[in-house]
N, C-alpha and C positions, 0 to 999 in steps of 0.2 A: 272401615278406613284406616289407612296406614297412618303410623305415630310419627310424628317428626324425629323420634330417637333413632326409627329406623333410616329415615332422610339423611341424618348425620353421621350413621355407620357408613352410608354410601360416599358421603362427602370426605370423610378422613380416609377411606381405602382407594377411592377412584383418583389417582394422578390424572391432572388435565381433563376431567370429565366434566360435565354441565354445571356442577355446584361452585359457588363462588366460597371463597374463604371468609371466615368471620373477621372482622377488623382485628387486625394485629396477629392473626395466626398466619402459621407459614409449613409450609412442607418441602422436605428436601428428598430426592432419589438420586441414590448414585448405582450405576449399573455397568457392570463388566460384560460384553459381549463376545462370542464368537461365532462367525458366519462362515459357511465354507459351500461351495457348489457340488453337484454329484452329475459329472458330465455323463451323458449317455449315448452321443452322438457326436460326429466329427465336428460338428458346428457349436456344441457347448464348450464354455469356456471354464478352465480348471483354476478356481479362484477361490481365497482364504483370507478372512480379514479378521482382526482382534480389534477391540474399541473400548474405550472407557467414557461414560456419559454422566452428566450432571443436569439434573432438572429440579428447578424449584419455582414455588408459588408463593405470593405473599397477599394476605387479604389488606388491601390500602384502605379502603373503607366499605362500609355495608352494602353489597352488591357489585363491587369492582375489585377483581383479583388482577396481578400483575404477575408476569411470569418470565422465564428464560431457561434456554436449554444449551448446551454444548456438549458437543461430540467429537471426539478425535480418535482416528483408526490408522492401522498399519496393516500392509499386506503381508501374508506369511507364506503365498504360494511362490513357487521358483519363477513363475513367470514375471513377478512385481515385486520380489521381496523386498520390504523396506520403505515403500514407496508409502505415502500418508495422505490423507485425506480428512476434513473436519467441515463442521457447520455450527453455526452461532445462530440461536434463533431468540427472539423475545415477542410477547403479545400481552393483549390486555382481554379481559372476560367480564361481562357485563351480563349481570341476570336482569332479563326481562319482565319473567312472571314466576309466581309460584302458586300452584294448583292446592284444590282442597285435600288432596289426598298426600301433599307433599311433594308432588313433581314439580320439576323445575325446567323453565325454558331460558337459554342464553344466547348471546353471539360473541364472537371473540374475532379479533383482527390481529395479524402480527406478518411477521416476516422471518427471512433468513439469509445470512450472508455466508459464502465459503470462507472456511480458516486456511485451507489449501486443498487442492484438489487432483485426482487423478481421474480417467474415464474408462469406464470397462464396460462391456453390453452384460457382466453379471452382477456388477454393484451399481444399481439405481440410487441415485443421488451423490455419487462420488463427481462431482462435475462443480464447474466454476460459474454457475448462473445464480443471480440473486432472485430470491423470491419473495411475493406478496401473498397472504393467504388471509380469507375471510372464510368463518365457519359458523354454521349453525347446531346447537347442541341441545339435547334432550335428555333429561334423565330423571329415574324415579326409584323409590324403595321398593323393596319386595318382599313378602311373607311367603316361604315356601315351605314344604313337609320337612326339607332337610335343613332349614335353618333360616334366619334373615340374610338378605342380600339386597342386589340392587342392579338395573340396567342401565346402560345409557349408549347413545348414537351421537356421531358428529359427522357431519357433512359439510365439505370444506371444497372451496375452489382455489386452485393455486396459479397465480400468474408469475412466470419465470421470466427475466430480463436477462438474456443471453442465448445460448444456442439450444436450452431445453425446452421439450414440447410442455405447454400447460397441463393442467391435472385436474380430476376431480376425484376427490377421496371420500370414502366411507370407512368409519371404524366403529364398530359395535363392540360393546363389552359387557358380559354377564358376570357378576361377582356373588359371592357366597361365603357365608361362615358355618360351615358343616358341625364345628365343634368349638367349645371355646380356645382360643389364641391361634386358631386355624382359619386360613383364607385360601379359598380356591378362585380362579379365574380362567374364563374362555373368551377369547378375542377374536375377532375377525378384522383385518385390514385389507383395505382394498382400495388399488389405485387406476384409475383409467386416465391414459394418455391420450391428448386431444390431437394428435399428430400434425401438429403445425410447428415441428421443430425447426431449426434452423439445419442448413446441409450439413450432416453429419452429426448432428446433436442426438442426446439420449431421449429415446420416446419408448414406453413401455408401459404394457398392462401387468399387475400384479396383485393376486390375492393370497394373504398369508393368515395361516392360522396358528393362534399360539394358545397353550395350556399352561398356567403358572400355579405352583402352591407355595403359601407363605406360612410362617410362624411367626408369631409377636414375642421376640425375645424378650422385650420388656415394655412396659406402659405405653412409649411412645416410638418404639422400633419395631420394624417388621422386616424379616429378611425374606426374599421370595426367590425360588429356582424357577426358570421358564424353559420352554423348549417350542419352537416355532418352525413350523415347515409351510413352504410354497404349494399351493394347491393348482394355482393357475398363473400362467406366464406368456408373455408375449414381448418380445424383444430383449430378453433377459433369461438368465439360465436358472433353472430350479436350484434351491438351497434349502439348508436348514441352519437354526441358529439357535444357542444355548445361550442363556444369561443368567447371571446372579445379582440380586439388586436388593440394595438398602433402603427403606423408608423410613423415614424421621417425620415426627411433626412436631412443632413448637409453638 
């Protein structure tokens, strides 16, 4: 049977995972990203964007975590240099169940609003629609030959008020501590557009794989370098993303 200490490892390291924070415990992630497409046909879009993101969550009471996220980006490609887009998101996560092995099931409700927006077929999310999202989450600690780790999954339905098509999302994470102070993660982010967009509105399918390597620079701070690549797309151009994040627990 997995110990609860292994579960706690997953809870600390998995931002926005299935676990809820202990009462009074917080987590903040600051991330810098660079995304660019790789046009291969005349229909693909030459697109590049740099962005800054801030994510935070806080354990309000036992079993209830509140959180928020802000993202602001700017286009760097010649076709739209200087154009900006951004979103502000909030959510509440409620833990429903804890298993004997320390696995956790939760639900999450939230939404997002645009801060500013541009629309590009290469930039999913760069639109002015309002989002309502409901999610089911499951996670558990793991004991592997390479060290302790965790796995979690999030299945979501996103309803958009505006031109954008509604979406079903699936996020999967496998995390591992292969050595003291080191952290490795493999993630899959998948989005399925439901093809009910307004005329000319965004609608796309997207599957992205991300690999990240982190190092604990002090007891409560971890720095992570990530690389993501689109592996399946419809209605958007393939791209890649490089990110640098700082995680802080308090």
